[in-house]
N, C-alpha and C positions, 0 to 999 in steps of 0.2 A: 699515397705518399708513405715512404718508409719511416720508421720511428727515428726521431732525431734526439741527439744529445746536446743540451743547451746549458751554458753557464750564464747565470744571471749575477751580475756584480752590482750590488745596490745596498747602501748602508741604511736606507730607510726601510724598516722591516715591513710596514704596511704596503709599500710599493712593491717590494720583493715578493711578498705573498700574493699580491694581485697578479703580478706577472706570471708567477709559477702556476697559479690557478688556471689562467687562460691558456698558457702554453701546454699544460697537461691535457686540456680539452682538445688541443691541436696535435695530439699524438707525439708529445715531446717528453722526454725524461729530463727533469730540471734539477740542477745543483745550484745552490745559492752561496755566494761569497759576500760577506758583509763589510770587508775592509780591503785595502789595497794589498796588504801582505798575503792574505788568504787568496785573493784573486790572482796574484802573481804565481803563487805556488800551484794552485789548481789549473790555471790557464796554461802553464807550461808542462804540466804533468801528464797530459793525455790529449787525444785528438777530440775536438768539438765540432759539431755541425754549425754552431752559432754561439757567439759571445755577445751578450747584451751588457753594455759597459757604461756605468755612470761615470761622469768626469770628476765630480767632487767626492773624494773618498778619504777616510782616515788612512794614513800611510801613503804609499805610492798612489798618485792620482791616475785617472783614466788615460791621460796622454802617455804617461810613463809605461803603463801596462800595454797600451796599444803598440807603442814602439817596440816593446819586448816581444810581443806576439808576432809582429811583422819581421823580426829578425829570424824567426824560426823558418825552416825549410818548407813545412807544410802550411798551406793557405787555410785560414779559418775566417769565415765571414764575421765582421764586427759591426754591430749596430750601437751607436752611442746615444746616451741620454744626456741632454744638456739643458741648461736654464735659458729662458728666452733672452736674458740680458747678456749672455756670454757668446756673442757672435764670433769673437776672436777664437774662442775655444773650439767652436764648431768648425771654423776654417782650418785651424791647426789639426783637429782630429781627422778631417778629410785628407789633409796633406800627408798625414802620417799613415794613412791607409785604411781608415774606417770606410765601410761600404755605404753606410747611410747614417742619418741621425734623426732623432725625434726630440722635440723640445718639451720641457715640463712647464706647466701641467699638460699632460698629453691625453688624447682620446685613445681609449683602448682599441676601438675599431680601427683607427689609423695605424696604431702600432702593429696590430696583428696583420693589417694589409701590407705594411712594410716588411714584416717577417716573412709572410707568404711570398712576397715578391723576391726576396733574397733566396729562399728555398727553391722557388720556381726557376730562377735564373741558373742556379747551380745544377739542378737536376736536368735542365734543358741542355746545358753544356755537356753533361755526362752522357746524355742520350745521343746527342748529335755527334759527339767525338769520343766514343767509348775507348778507342785505342789511340786517342789523339795526343799522345805525349811526345811525339817525335819533334825534334828541334826544327825550326823553320829558318830559312835565310832569305833575306831580300837585300841583294847587294851586300853592303857592309854590315847590315843589321841581322843579328841572330836572336831568335826568340826560343827560349826553353820552357815549354808549358809545365813540365814536371817539376822543375826547380824554380819556376816563376822568376826566371832571370832573363835580362835583356842586355846585349852587348852591341856596341857600335865599333867596328874595326877592332874587335877584341877587348875593348874597354867596357867594363861593366857599368851599367846605368842604374841609378836608384829611382825606381818608379813606385808610386803608390799602388795599392791593390786595384783601385779603379782604373788608373792609367794603364796598368798591365792588362786588365781585362779588355779595355777599349782597344789597345794595340793588337791583342791576340784575336779579337773579333774581326778586326780589319784584315789581319794576316790570313785568317782562315777563309776569307771571302775576297781574295785579291781582285781588284778591278770593279767590284760591285759598289754602286753608289747607295749610301744610306742617308735618309733624312734624319734630322735631329730626333723626331718622334720615334723613328725605328730604333735608333741607338738607345734612347731612353728605355724602350721596351725590352731590347735584347741584352743590353749591358747593365743597366740599372735595375731592370725588372719591373718598372712601372712607367707609365706614359702620361703623367699628369700635365695638364696645360700650365704654362708658365715656368716650366723647368728647363726650357730649351737653352737658357743662358748657361746652365750647368754643363751641357755638352760643349758649348763654345769655350768655356774656361778650361775644361779638361783637355780639349784639343790643343789649345794654345800652350798649356803647360807641357803636354806630351811632345809637341813640336820643339819646344825650347830644349828638351833633353835629348832628342834623337836626331833632329835635323841638322845637317851641316850649316845651313843658313835658314833659321826659322822664318825669316821674312819672305823667303822664296822656297817653300817646302818641296822636297822631292818625293817623300814617302806618302804622307797624308795630305792629299790635295783637296782643295775646295772646288766643288761643282756649283757655280753660282746659281742661286735660286732653287737648288735641289738639296744639297748636303755635302757629304765628304766621301772619299774613297781612298783606298790604299793603291797607289800606282803599281801595277804588276810588272813594270819594267825597271830593273832586270827581273826575269821570271822568278817566281817563288818556287823553291824546291826543298825537299826534305833532305836532311843530312844524317 
């Protein structure tokens, strides 16, 4: 794996040092930001391979920083650190586009497994689609991988990072049926048992944004007892 540039945003110095120590052993160059103002400045100043983002920070909080990073044209993976008591924050973080979250107190081995999964997913996409920045159209749906933009009949849709990755995965494999476990492995980067409901909720939110009638989906259809697929009719074509 190539060397990665990682921004750790954490105001508890012991935790920040622990993360930096393990990330450096994992072939990462680590920069630490200890408050929201520094995190905002550093996060927007350069390209990162990963941002590990605590939610509770002095100054702008993690949700505000996540929102700012997602307004940028370049996609950066974001892993959020949350407290076990802040379920609402975790949901909001994922809605705003965080790729994953780990709750405090966390297991270092679990955290590193999540980080490896994010890197593996990104590298897998780059290997499978080295020149895959061409825009795709499926009927009235347009997907721009380079700009990470989606439009329906010319109207831009606001998708979270995970929703976009899920739609792009379907669009690059039109007509192929994926089980929930396969989607977890390919899009989320891990396939832990018990996470299938995450796929269901993301599918439902994605349909609510792109389908003319989410109750009767035309694009992402359910294959009962198996999983989901993107209906290739009308045919998928590059533009």
